[in-house]
C-alpha positions, 0 to 999 in steps of 0.5 A: 674382157670387160669394155667401158665406152662411157668411162673416163679415168682421171689418173693422178700420181702413181707408183714410180715407174711405168705402172700407171702408163701400162694400166692406162693403155690396158684400159684404153684397149677396153674403150675406156678414155684415160687422162693424166694429171702431171704435178711435175716433170717425172709424172709427165715423163712417166705417162709418155703418150698414154693419153691426154695430159693435164698439167697442174702447177698451182698451190695444192690448196686450190687443187680441189676447185681446179679438179671439179672444173676438169671433171665437168670439162672431160666428163670424168667418171673415175679417179685413179691414184696411189696413196690416199693421204697426200694432200692432193689425193685427199682433195680428190677423194673428197671430190669423188665423193661429192661428184659420185665418182668412182675412186681407185686406190692403189697401195703396196701389198698388204701381203708382200712381196708378191702382191699389190693392193687395190681398193675403192674408197681408201687403203690401210687405216681407211680400208673397208677391211677396218670395218669387216669382222672376222666372223663376217669374213668367215660367213662370206668364205667358209672356213679358212685354210692354211695358205700353201705358199711359203711366208715371204722373206724379202721386200720384192723388186727392190732393185726396180723400186729403187731405180724408178724412185731414183729416176723420178726424184732426179727428174724432179730436181731438174730446173723446169719453168713449167712446174716451178710451183711443184712441192712434194707431199713430204715435209722435208725438201726433196734435195735434202731428202735425196742427200740422205739417200746418197749418204746412205748408199755411200755407207752401205758396205759398212752398214751391211757388214755391221748388220751381218755380224750382229745378226749372226752373233744374235742367232748363234747365241740362242737367246730368246728375243722380241723383234720390234719392226721399225717403220719410216717416220715420214710414212703415212702408215706412221703419220696418219694411222698411228698416234706416233709422230716419229719412229723414236716415239715408238721406240721409247714406248717399247723400251719402256715396256720391255724394261717393265715387263720383259723377262730377265733372260729375254732381248729386245731386238729392233729391226730397221725398215729396208729403206731407212736412210739414217736421218733419225740416228735410230741406233743412237736413240735406242742405245741411249734409251736402253741404257737410261732404263738399265737394259742396255745390254739386252737391247740390240739394233739391226740396221736395215736389210731386206730379209726378215725370215731368219729373225722371225723364225727365232723370235719370241714375238713381234711388235709393230706399229702397223707394218705389213711385215707383221703378216709374216709373224702371223703366218708363222703363228708368232704373237703380235702386238700392233700399236697403231691402226692396221688391217689385221688388228682384229680380236684373235689375230693380234694380242689385246694386252698392255705392252708390258704384259705382252712382253712378259706373256705374249699371246699367240694368234688363232691360226685358223682365223689368220688363215681365213683373214689371209684368204679374204685378203687374196680374194678381194684386195690383193692382186698378184704382181708388182708395180715395178718389175716388167713381169710383175706388171704384166701379171697385174694387168691380167686381172686389174682392168676388169676389176676396175671396170666392174660395177661393184668392188671385190669386197662387195662381190665376196661379201654378197656370196651368202645372199646378204646385202653388202652393208659394210660402210667405207671408213675413209675420212679426209686425213692429211699427214701430221705436220711437225 
């Protein structure tokens, strides 16, 4: 067990639930000091005695200056956060670079549902994976091998995730003098966003019935189809790591390309994100666009649901902005078109064709390259476990604290195996979610 008597970890916002509290306690057992910054009542409640607490209730624009003062006052050496595109986290990472602090960035797993992502510097389009080529990975690992585990079919701990998310936002809605200036990192006011989820919950029996019937009819028909994996418009993967301003923009481009290049016998199936709440009326948008382009009878919208396996097993290809679900398609050897910035968007993995050409003649990935890529992920940024379920957190804490206390990150450790200097530069740049 690694020890760190001179390390001071400052925790910012984390995944909803107890994960940051339990991680801090594990670091404390290794003689590190831990501090938490709370931006609202939910942050404070989730910390619950894990260590000293600092409350921040000033505007986000003033956070960087305040943070510098706290770093000096508490001799902070490390900053811990979840999601590197929130305004206060962008500011914190900038401060970390200026003051030579070690940042620790968490994100949902790049391989779901049984892993989470831990990196230094940044995640997703800011990850160091963006600048590490497949040949460099191969040189460090040797030849890739076929993964033994089955391709994941579900989100993973969705029930616990939804429960902690609901609890977190409920606390934020309660009136409080202490955090009167708190504003969430999303554009939509919290109460209005919650109202969409409440409405969605009320409609779930009807949504489930429609989804089940549509999917059963599609699979029973034996028609060939391309599967478009929809994402959430407000998510950083869309707003920061792509050129799209909304899911509707992505939908329009895909339907245009399908009308131009799709085979007359093929269908186009849009699969909504499991947490889609209906605010964009995507079913109506898709229906109207397909009708206007003369392909309305060959375009299907399937609203939500956690399981992808049955659809992927029958799909001709997968199209996405940068969804992690595309890795389920790659695991199956399906052709994948990624239209945003993604860690797996590398030659040999995703098709480099114009989208209309892809829909006409989709090119399959090189499976050996994908197995190598997946092996590299599992030996570097992916840690077995879950942010939300008790057993998943326990599994994470078996390895994560020692990885955080290590002198170098997992990428450097793996890339140095071949004896060469690890010279990959981080690609992170401070990036805020687009407004509007």
